[in-house]
N, C-alpha and C positions, 0 to 999 in steps of 0.2 A: 841132020846138018845144023850146025850152030848158026844163030842169027848174026849178021854182020853189024847190026845196029845196037845190039845189047851192050849197055855200059852202066856199071854201078846199079844193076837191077837185081836185087836179092831174090833168091828162090822162094823165101817165105812171103815176100811181097807178091810175087807172081802167083803163088798158091792162094793167097788171100784174095787177090783180084778174081781168080777163077771161082772161089767160094762165093764172092759177092755177085758175080755174073749169074751163077746158078740160083742164088737166092732171089734175084730180081726176076728171073725167068719163071721160077716157081710161083712167086706172088702174082705175076702177070696171069698165069694159068688159073689161079684161084679167082682173081678178079673177073676173068672171062666167064668162069662158071657162075659167079654171082650175077654178072650181067644177063646171061641167058636165063637164069632162074627168075630174075625180075621181069623178063619179057614173056614168061609163060602166061597162058590165058587165065589161069587161076590166081595169078599174082598181079599181072598187068600194071606195072609201075615203070612206064617208059623213061621217065626222068632218071630214076635210079639205074635203069638199064644203060642209058647213055653215060651216066656218071661212072659206073663200074667199067664200062668199055674204055672210057678215057683213062682210068687208072691202069688198066691192062696195057694200053698203048704206051703210057708214060713209063711203066716198068720195063716194057720191051725196049723202049728207047734207051733207058738207063743201062740195060744189059748190053745193048749194041755199042753205046759210048764206052763202056768198060772194055769190050772186045777190041774196039779200035785202039784204045790206049794200050792194051796188052800187046797188040801187034807193033805199035809205035816204039815200045820199049824193047822189042825183041823177045817177048815172052811167047809162050804157047798157050792157046786157048784149050781148056779141057772141059768139055760139057758133060754134065752128069745126066742121068735119066731124070725126067720130071715125073714126080709122083702124082697120082690123082689127088685132088683136094680131099682132105680128111672129112670135110663136110660139103655136101652138095645141095642141101636144102637149108633155108634160113626161115625162121618163124616170121621175121619182119625185117625191115631195113635197118632198124636199130641194132639187131644182132649182127647183121652183115657188116655194118659200119664199125662195130666194136672189134670184129675179126680183122677188118682192114687196119685199124689203128695198131693192133698187135703186130700184124705183118710189117707195117711201115716202121714200127719201132725196132723190130728185129733187123730189117734192112739198114736202118740208120745205125744201129749198134755195130753192124758189120763194117760199115764205112768208118765209124769212129775208131774201131779196133785197127782197121787198116791204116788210118791216119796216124795212130799211135805207133804202129809198127814202122811207118815211114820215118817218124821221129827217131825211133830206136835204131833204125838202120841208116840214119843220116841221108835219107832219100828225099831231097828237096823237090824233085820232079813230082813224085807221087803226092806229096802234101799239097803242092800248088794245084795240081789237077783236081784233087778231092775238094779243096777249098772252093775252087771255081765252079765245079760241076755238081757237087752233092751236099756239102755240109749245110749251108743255109737253106737250100731248096728242101732238104728233108725236114728241117725244123718248120718251115712254112707249110709243108704238106701235112705234117702231124697237127699243127695248130688248126689248119682248115678243117681237118677231119674232126677234131675235138669240137669245133664250133658247130659242125653238122650234127654231131651226136647230141649236143645240147639242144639244138633246134628241133630235132626229131623227138627228143624226150618231151619237149614242150607241146608239140602238136599231137603226140600220141602215136602208138604203133599201128593204129588202124583209123579208119573214118575219114571224114571230110578234111580235117586238118592235114592228114598225110597226103590226101589227094591234091590239095592245093600246094603243099610243099613239093610234091613230086613234079607238078607242073612247072614250078620255079626252077627245078634242076634241068629242065629240057632246054 
């Protein structure tokens, strides 16, 4: 049954929203794996555990926001299978943070491509939505992660400096 509220909502935009939903859910899954890796007794970095759990929750929220938008526009949500993270052990928090930056850049690129598609399809609604909910927030997140990477490089991948840094994250 076709949606009663669908208006000027291009099928390519709908498909791209679904792609972004699934990307955010996948990255949330990876961050959850990171979180519980950091909680293991042989790693024991509770600050990083909390930090990665927070990222997982942030990306789940982003996926839910996109799902609500999809329904508002009269689109259909199509969820894909979530693959197991390609990596489930990280040598140190620096390696994990670099993985996070890569995932966040991929998510951001998906949003930017969707924004460009909204321009090409003359969809002012999607552009406004993305500007308000994602564009600047993604830049802020990537910058924050870059700052964390720099700080972890300064304190080192192990030792007292990392212990103190981990406490600051809690």
